[in-house]
C-alpha atoms as one frame of an Amber mdcrd trajectory, in Angstrom:
protein
 173.581-247.309 147.475 177.294-247.474 146.635 179.794-245.400 148.550 180.935
-242.378 146.549 184.563-242.365 145.471 186.820-239.494 146.582 186.693-238.067
 143.048 182.890-238.105 142.811 181.082-234.738 142.988 179.417-235.639 146.309
 182.790-235.875 148.071 184.441-232.761 146.670 184.833-229.663 148.823 182.464
-226.800 148.010 185.117-224.870 146.058 186.223-227.986 144.184 184.241-228.316
 140.982 185.411-229.412 137.538 185.219-225.759 136.452 187.370-224.557 139.363
 189.935-227.284 138.636 190.047-226.182 135.008 190.471-222.535 136.021 193.286
-223.527 138.363 194.962-225.465 135.554 194.576-222.577 133.091 196.012-220.079
 135.590 198.940-222.433 136.238 199.571-222.872 132.511 199.398-219.116 131.864
 201.738-218.178 134.712 204.156-220.938 133.693 204.043-219.753 130.072 204.830
-216.179 131.133 207.705-217.418 133.310 209.050-219.513 130.405 208.760-216.648
 127.921 210.517-214.163 130.194 213.141-216.774 131.073 213.819-217.252 127.366
 214.088-213.484 126.940 216.599-213.334 129.797 218.849-215.868 128.065 219.741
-213.280 125.445 221.457-209.946 126.074 218.814-207.244 125.833 221.141-204.264
 125.819 218.906-202.097 127.958 219.217-202.567 131.737 215.657-201.368 132.355
 214.166-203.975 130.026 216.257-206.660 131.726 215.032-205.599 135.171 211.406
-205.578 134.006 211.817-209.034 132.446 213.454-210.316 135.652 210.678-208.950
 137.874 207.980-210.418 135.614 209.876-213.725 135.574 210.109-213.871 139.366
 206.496-212.800 139.945 205.090-215.250 137.400 207.303-218.028 138.804 206.112
-217.392 142.355 202.516-217.267 141.108 203.058-220.570 139.292 204.411-222.084
 142.524 201.413-220.809 144.499 199.055-222.333 141.919 201.111-225.524 141.566
 200.665-226.670 145.166 196.832-226.925 145.161 196.875-228.259 141.605 199.296
-231.011 142.596 197.213-232.160 145.547 193.919-232.072 143.629 195.525-233.841
 140.670 196.922-236.579 142.912 193.556-236.916 144.637 191.723-237.194 141.281
 194.017-240.042 140.278 193.567-241.647 143.717 197.339-241.618 144.001 198.996
-241.609 147.433 201.603-238.932 148.064 204.135-241.562 149.109 204.334-242.774
 145.485 205.474-239.297 144.470 208.231-239.415 147.062 209.109-243.062 146.338
 208.299-243.736 142.649 210.351-246.941 142.591 207.462-248.582 144.467 205.611
-248.708 141.119 208.374-250.430 139.132 206.768-253.892 139.322 203.533-252.556
 137.725 205.194-250.835 134.747 205.218-253.851 132.436 201.717-255.050 133.339
 199.753-251.792 133.152 199.750-248.609 131.083 198.833-246.253 133.940 202.093
-246.540 135.945 204.157-245.341 132.974 201.985-242.246 132.658 202.158-241.697
 136.406 205.949-242.007 136.418 206.094-239.366 133.670 203.820-237.209 135.846
 206.129-237.752 138.821 209.106-236.720 136.703 207.197-233.612 135.630 206.332
-232.847 139.251 209.900-233.299 140.490 211.312-231.231 137.615 208.782-228.503
 138.430 209.794-228.557 142.079 213.457-228.340 141.017 212.693-225.286 138.888
 210.723-223.651 141.699 213.255-224.337 144.461 216.303-223.315 142.433 214.482
-220.187 141.254 213.530-219.200 144.792 217.079-219.692 146.044 218.447-217.636
 143.132 215.907-214.873 143.876 216.496-214.899 147.649 219.265-212.230 147.619
 217.081-209.822 145.648 214.161-210.398 148.003 216.346-209.775 151.057 217.730
-206.647 149.389 214.216-205.316 148.836 213.437-205.997 152.495 216.320-203.744
 153.547 219.037-206.294 154.254 221.780-207.626 152.049 222.305-211.370 152.119
 224.355-212.879 149.313 224.900-216.428 148.196 228.422-217.864 148.464 230.782
-217.003 145.624 229.943-219.010 142.522 226.707-220.418 143.941 224.528-218.171
 141.759 226.103-219.563 138.581 225.653-223.149 139.788 222.044-222.517 140.764
 221.349-220.776 137.454 222.658-223.823 135.556 220.552-226.094 137.798 217.514
-223.874 137.144 218.100-224.123 133.401 218.670-227.886 133.620 215.471-228.447
 135.567 213.662-226.301 132.994 214.904-228.570 130.184 213.752-231.606 132.191
 210.405-229.900 132.788 209.868-229.428 129.040 210.966-233.005 128.330 208.543
-234.496 130.859 205.796-232.054 129.857 206.127-233.134 126.227 206.038-236.810
 127.252 203.033-236.117 129.488 201.102-234.477 126.640 202.136-237.217 124.189
 200.927-239.971 126.533 197.646-238.110 127.157 197.036-237.733 123.411 197.889
-241.388 122.836 195.519-242.696 125.519
């Protein structure tokens, strides 16, 4: 009898079924879509401060939820592809395989998508940190001008996220 591969059903944890992975993916997509929609709304002046605050709270909550769902999705997705985590941290290790195989190109696009997602999450959390500390009863502010820089970084990582997400979907449809 052959040894089961790590992605075979016999080796998966009890909670890890194809249905649970799909539910995790759908929850991640939905929370990311809500965060993107509210982020797009926040780009335009709404006129009413209450609507802006509601959109900001929904944006932060859906972004944090997306981050919470992203971490297990990332590790299960890497495990399904039998991809070591070190390749995510050092993608240049795959450069010699790019011209010989199709898979490394798709994986590099996935790594770009992952790193852009992490950039969006980290910049968003740092931007939201003063509001979270305020709600906890203390006031901690970012240095002068840092909020504007982080907001531009957050928007830039979001553009990169959509670019890599589009490439990721295009490569999946092509293969």
